[in-house]
C-alpha positions in Angstrom: -21.7 8.4 -54.7 -24.3 5.7 -54.2 -26.9 5.6 -51.5 -24.8 3.4 -49.2 -21.8 5.7 -49.5 -23.9 8.7 -48.8 -25.4 7.0 -45.7 -21.8 6.2 -44.6 -20.7 9.8 -45.1 -23.7 11.1 -43.1 -23.1 8.6 -40.3 -19.3 9.3 -40.2 -19.9 13.1 -40.0 -22.5 12.7 -37.3 -20.3 10.4 -35.2 -17.5 12.9 -35.4 -19.7 15.8 -34.3 -21.4 13.8 -31.4 -17.9 12.7 -30.2 -16.5 16.3 -30.3 -19.6 17.9 -28.7 -19.5 15.2 -25.9 -15.8 16.0 -25.2 -16.7 19.7 -25.0 -19.9 19.2 -23.0 -21.8 21.2 -25.6 -25.2 20.8 -27.2 -26.8 21.1 -30.7 -30.3 21.7 -32.0 -31.5 21.4 -35.6 -33.9 23.3 -37.7 -34.8 21.6 -41.0 -36.7 22.4 -44.1 -35.7 20.4 -47.2 -34.1 17.6 -45.1 -37.4 17.1 -43.3 -35.9 15.5 -40.1 -33.1 13.5 -41.8 -30.5 15.7 -40.1 -32.0 15.0 -36.7 -32.4 11.3 -37.4 -28.7 11.0 -38.6 -27.5 12.6 -35.3 -29.6 10.4 -33.1 -28.5 7.3 -34.9 -25.2 7.8 -33.1 -24.7 6.1 -29.7 -24.4 8.8 -27.0 -26.3 11.5 -29.0 -28.7 12.0 -26.1 -25.8 13.8 -24.2 -25.5 16.5 -26.9 -28.7 16.6 -29.0 -31.3 19.0 -27.5 -34.0 18.6 -30.1 -35.1 20.1 -33.4 -37.8 21.6 -35.5 -39.0 20.5 -38.9 -40.4 23.6 -40.5 -41.2 22.4 -44.0 -44.1 24.9 -44.4 -42.9 28.5 -44.9 -45.2 30.0 -42.2 -43.7 27.6 -39.6 -40.3 29.0 -40.2 -41.6 32.2 -38.7 -43.9 30.7 -36.1 -41.7 28.0 -34.7 -38.1 29.1 -35.6 -38.5 32.9 -35.3 -37.5 33.8 -38.8 -38.7 37.4 -39.4 -41.9 37.5 -41.5 -40.6 40.4 -43.5 -37.5 38.4 -44.5 -39.6 35.5 -45.7 -42.0 37.8 -47.6 -39.1 39.7 -49.3 -36.8 36.7 -50.1 -38.7 33.5 -49.7 -37.6 30.5 -47.7 -34.6 29.6 -49.8 -32.1 32.3 -48.9 -28.9 32.5 -47.0 -30.3 35.0 -44.4 -33.3 32.7 -43.8 -30.8 29.8 -43.2 -28.9 31.9 -40.7 -32.2 32.9 -38.9 -33.2 29.2 -38.8 -30.0 28.2 -37.2 -30.1 31.1 -34.7 -33.7 30.5 -33.9 -33.2 26.8 -33.3 -30.2 27.5 -31.0 -32.2 30.0 -29.0 -35.5 28.2 -28.8 -33.9 24.8 -27.9 -31.4 26.3 -25.5 -28.4 24.7 -27.3 -24.8 25.9 -27.7 -25.1 25.3 -31.5 -27.9 25.6 -34.0 -27.7 23.8 -37.3 -30.1 24.5 -40.2 -31.0 23.4 -43.7 -33.1 25.0 -46.4 -33.2 24.6 -50.2 -34.7 22.8 -53.2 -34.5 19.0 -53.3 -36.7 18.7 -56.4 -38.0 17.4 -58.6 -39.1 20.9 -59.7 -37.6 24.3 -59.0 -39.3 26.3 -56.2 -39.9 30.0 -56.0 -37.5 30.6 -58.9 -34.7 28.7 -57.2 -33.2 25.7 -59.1 -33.2 22.1 -57.9 -30.0 21.6 -55.8 -29.7 25.1 -54.4 -29.2 24.5 -50.7 -28.2 26.6 -47.8 -26.8 25.1 -44.6 -26.1 27.3 -41.6 -24.5 27.0 -38.2 -25.0 29.4 -35.3 -22.8 29.2 -32.2 -20.9 31.1 -29.5 -18.7 32.8 -32.1 -21.4 33.8 -34.6 -23.2 32.4 -37.6 -22.0 31.0 -41.0 -24.0 30.1 -44.0 -22.7 28.0 -46.8 -24.4 27.7 -50.2 -24.3 24.3 -51.9 -25.1 23.7 -55.5 -25.9 20.0 -55.5 -26.8 17.6 -58.3 -28.9 14.4 -58.4 -32.3 13.3 -57.2 -34.1 14.2 -54.0 -32.4 11.5 -51.9 -28.9 12.5 -53.0 -29.6 16.2 -52.5 -31.0 15.7 -49.1 -28.3 13.3 -48.0 -25.5 15.7 -49.3 -27.2 18.6 -47.4 -27.1 16.6 -44.2 -23.5 15.6 -44.6 -22.4 19.2 -45.5 -24.4 20.7 -42.6 -22.6 18.3 -40.2 -19.2 19.1 -41.7 -19.9 22.8 -41.3 -20.8 22.2 -37.6 -17.7 20.1 -37.1 -15.4 22.9 -38.5 -16.9 25.4 -36.1 -16.9 23.2 -33.1 -13.2 22.4 -33.8 -12.3 26.2 -34.1 -14.6 27.5 -31.3 -12.8 28.7 -28.2 -9.3 28.2 -29.8 -8.7 31.9 -30.2 -9.1 31.6 -34.0 -12.2 33.1 -35.6 -14.9 30.4 -36.2 -16.9 32.3 -38.8 -15.8 32.5 -42.5 
C-alpha cells in the first residue's frame, strides 16, 4: 500500500467513525505515543468532527504517560511503554481525563531501530468504552510513515467495531 492509499484508508476509517459517533451522540478522546498526533489529526480532518472529538494527549515521553494519561508508574517501570496493559491504561486514562464516551490509544515502535527490546512494527492499539477495554497487537512492516499510518487506521477500525457493537446487547470486548 502506497502513501496515498494509506491516507485514503485512514480518512475513510475516520469518516466512518465520526459519522457513527455523531449518530449516537457520543464522543472520543485520543492518547498517542508512536503516532504523535496523527490519529487526532486524521479525525479532525473530517467535517463534523467537532461534534464528537473531545481532545487528546500526545505522550511521546514515557514519564508523560504517567503524568498526563494516568498510566501507573509501577506498570511503566515493570514493562516499559510498549505493552498491552499500558495501551489499555492510555485509552482508559484519555477517556476519563477528557470526559469522553470512548478513549482510543496507540503505543509501539515505528523505527527505524528497536526500542526497549521491542521490534520495529510492534504496535498496540486500544479502545476503552462503556462496555470495557480491548487491546489489539499489530505486527506491522515498513518504514516509519507506513507503520504510523497503519496504526492510525487499525485504531480507528477497532473503535468502529466497538461503537457498532456497543449497546446492542452483544459483548463489545474481545
